[in-house]
C-alpha positions in Angstrom: 7.6 -29.2 -8.2 9.9 -30.8 -5.5 9.0 -27.4 -3.6 5.5 -27.9 -3.7 5.9 -31.4 -2.4 8.4 -30.9 0.3 6.2 -27.8 1.7 2.3 -29.0 0.5 1.1 -29.2 4.3 2.3 -25.3 4.6 1.0 -24.3 0.9 -2.6 -25.9 2.4 -2.1 -24.1 5.6 -1.2 -20.8 3.5 -4.5 -20.9 1.2 -6.8 -21.8 4.1 -5.8 -19.0 6.4 -6.2 -16.6 3.4 -9.6 -17.9 2.2 -10.8 -17.9 5.9 -9.9 -14.0 5.8 -11.1 -13.3 2.7 -14.5 -14.9 3.6 -15.0 -13.0 6.5 -14.3 -9.6 5.5 -15.4 -9.9 1.9 -18.9 -9.7 3.2 -18.6 -5.9 4.1 -18.6 -4.7 0.2 -21.2 -4.3 0.4 -22.8 -5.6 3.9 -25.9 -8.0 4.0 -27.6 -4.6 3.9 -26.2 -3.8 1.0 -24.4 -0.8 2.6 -20.9 0.4 3.0 -18.9 2.4 5.3 -19.7 6.1 5.7 -16.2 7.0 3.9 -16.9 5.6 0.8 -19.3 8.5 -0.1 -16.1 10.5 0.0 -14.2 7.9 -1.9 -16.4 6.1 -4.2 -17.5 9.5 -6.3 -13.7 10.3 -6.3 -12.8 6.9 -7.9 -15.8 7.3 -10.4 -14.6 10.4 -11.7 -11.0 9.8 -11.7 -12.3 6.6 -14.4 -14.4 9.2 -16.1 -10.8 11.8 -16.3 -8.9 8.8 -17.6 -11.6 7.6 -20.2 -11.7 11.4 -21.8 -8.0 12.9 -20.5 -5.9 9.7 -19.9 -2.9 10.3 -17.9 -3.1 14.2 -17.8 -2.9 15.7 -14.5 -6.7 16.0 -13.1 -6.1 19.6 -11.4 -9.3 20.5 -11.0 -12.9 19.1 -10.8 -16.5 20.4 -11.1 -18.1 16.9 -9.6 -17.6 18.0 -5.9 -18.9 21.2 -3.5 -19.6 23.0 -6.7 -16.0 22.3 -7.8 -12.8 21.9 -6.1 -8.7 21.2 -7.0 -8.7 17.6 -7.5 -5.0 16.3 -7.9 -3.9 18.6 -5.0 -6.2 17.8 -2.2 -3.9 15.2 -0.4 -6.9 12.8 0.0 -7.4 11.8 -3.9 -5.5 8.7 -5.4 -5.8 9.2 -9.1 -2.2 8.0 -9.9 -2.6 4.9 -7.7 -3.5 1.2 -8.2 -7.4 1.7 -6.1 -7.6 3.9 -9.3 -6.8 1.4 -11.7 -8.9 -1.0 -10.4 -12.5 1.4 -10.6 -10.7 2.3 -14.4 -11.5 -1.3 -15.7 -14.2 -3.0 -13.2 -17.6 -1.6 -11.6 -17.6 0.3 -8.3 -18.4 -2.7 -6.2 -16.2 -5.9 -7.9 -13.2 -3.0 -7.9 -13.7 -3.0 -4.1 -13.4 -6.3 -3.9 -10.6 -7.1 -6.3 -9.0 -4.1 -4.5 -9.4 -5.7 -0.9 -8.4 -9.0 -1.9 -5.3 -7.4 -3.8 -4.4 -5.2 -0.4 -4.9 -8.5 1.8 -2.5 -10.6 -0.4 0.0 -7.3 -0.6 -0.3 -7.7 3.2 0.3 -11.5 3.3 2.7 -12.0 1.3 5.0 -8.8 2.2 4.9 -9.8 6.0 5.9 -13.4 5.2 8.8 -12.3 3.3 10.0 -9.8 5.5 10.3 -12.4 7.9 11.4 -15.7 6.3 13.8 -13.9 4.0 15.1 -10.5 5.6 15.0 -11.6 9.4 15.7 -15.2 8.4 12.5 -16.9 10.5 11.2 -20.1 9.7 8.4 -20.5 7.2 6.1 -21.6 10.1 7.0 -18.3 12.2 6.5 -16.2 9.4 3.4 -17.4 8.8 2.1 -16.4 12.0 3.4 -13.2 11.6 1.8 -12.3 7.9 -1.8 -14.3 9.8 -1.8 -11.8 12.8 -0.7 -8.9 10.3 -3.4 -9.9 8.0 -6.3 -10.0 10.7 -5.0 -6.8 12.2 -8.0 -4.7 13.0 -6.5 -1.4 11.5 -6.5 -2.6 8.3 -9.5 -4.8 7.8 -11.9 -1.7 9.7 -10.3 0.8 8.5 -11.1 -0.4 4.9 -14.9 -1.4 5.9 -15.5 1.9 7.1 -13.8 3.3 3.7 -11.1 5.4 5.3 -8.7 4.2 2.6 -6.3 7.3 3.0 -4.7 4.6 5.9 -5.0 1.0 4.3 -1.8 1.8 2.2 0.3 1.2 5.4 -0.1 -2.4 4.6 2.5 -1.8 1.9 5.2 -1.3 4.9 6.3 -5.2 5.3 6.4 -5.7 1.2 8.8 -2.2 1.4 11.1 -3.1 3.9 11.5 -6.4 2.2 12.3 -4.5 -1.0 15.0 -2.4 0.9 16.6 -4.9 3.2 16.8 -7.1 -0.4 18.5 -4.4 -2.1 21.0 -3.5 0.8 22.0 -7.8 1.0 22.4 -7.7 -2.8 25.2 -4.6 -2.9 28.1 -7.3 -4.3 25.1 -7.2 -7.2 24.7 -3.7 -8.9 22.0 -4.3 -11.1 19.8 -6.5 -8.9 20.6 -3.8 -5.9 19.4 -0.8 -8.3 16.4 -2.8 -9.2 15.1 -3.8 -5.9 16.3 0.5 -4.4 14.1 1.3 -7.7 11.2 -0.8 -7.2 11.2 -0.3 -3.2 11.3 4.0 -4.2 8.4 3.4 -6.5 6.3 1.5 -3.9 7.2 4.5 -1.0 5.7 6.7 -4.4 2.7 4.7 -4.4 2.3 5.5 -1.0 2.6 8.7 -1.0 0.1 9.2 -4.2 -2.2 7.3 -1.8 -3.4 10.2 0.4 0.0 9.5 2.6 -0.9 13.0 4.6 -2.7 11.5 7.2 -0.8 8.5 7.9 2.8 9.9 7.1 3.7 9.5 10.8 2.4 6.1 11.1 4.5 4.9 8.1 7.5 6.8 8.6 8.1 5.7 11.9 7.0 2.2 11.2 9.9 1.9 8.4 12.1 3.2 10.6 11.1 1.0 13.4 11.4 -2.0 11.2 14.8 -1.2 9.9 16.1 -0.2 13.2 15.0 -3.7 14.1 17.4 -5.1 11.2 20.2 -3.1 12.3 20.5 -4.6 15.7 19.9 -8.2 14.7 22.3 -7.7 11.8 24.8 -5.1 13.2 24.8 -3.4 9.9 24.6 0.5 9.7 25.3 0.6 6.1 21.6 -0.1 5.3 20.8 3.5 6.1 22.4 4.9 3.1 19.7 2.5 1.2 17.0 4.1 3.4 17.8 7.7 2.5 18.5 7.1 -1.0 15.0 5.3 -1.4 13.3 8.1 0.4 14.8 10.8 -1.7 13.9 8.7 -4.6 10.4 8.6 -3.8 10.1 11.8 -2.8 11.6 13.2 -6.1 9.0 11.1 -8.1 6.3 12.6 -6.2 7.4 15.6 -6.0 4.3 17.0 -8.2 2.0 15.5 -5.7 3.8 16.9 -2.6 3.7 20.3 -4.1 0.0 20.3 -5.1 -1.2 19.3 -2.0 1.3 21.5 0.2 -0.2 24.7 -2.6 -3.6 24.0 -1.6 -3.3 23.4 2.3 -1.6 26.7 2.4 -5.0 28.5 1.5 -6.3 27.0 4.6 -3.6 28.0 7.5 -4.6 26.8 11.2 
């Protein structure tokens, strides 16, 4: 209660910024002409198929689907997202409601993750951190990719939160239980990024993570965090091995 009283104007500003963002962009799902971005013609049927598959088969792997192009591999397609938070929204809600909630959730993670990274990991004051979070929230890459339906790219908004968790794990090294907890959560978050069709945005995500961690090394002058970064990557890759292997096997049929 004391924190709320002390930071009342800051929290009010947070709410106003986030609500303004949602008021501006939620109108695109659908837009005033009741239309959605072009690429939703690909992803909405995939999520609807995922919902049907879940209702009939629960968590068993959907290796193949007869629902697209007279039948295609499904799980092996790098752009499918059956094991993801995106699919979870579609399992429980109607398609348009799922899109709105998904955009709300991703926006919140984008906003909160950037604030935590700047405020907690880089020790900036709350207002500088808020400015950074606002800039990242309103960035055109996230918002307009989402509007168009380029959902393969939007998982990059998890990068600030991932970096915060990784740095938190490093800073908690004296408390083994806490450090292990944060490294596992960061690995699961990276696994989710991989499962959410990392392929097209892999270079963007990896370079962005390396860039943020490099800044942290420069500021804090502690190289040991690289060990945590490598460990997190290894755990995530091991968990996501089935998706990576299936995607590479599928793509090997189409050499360029």
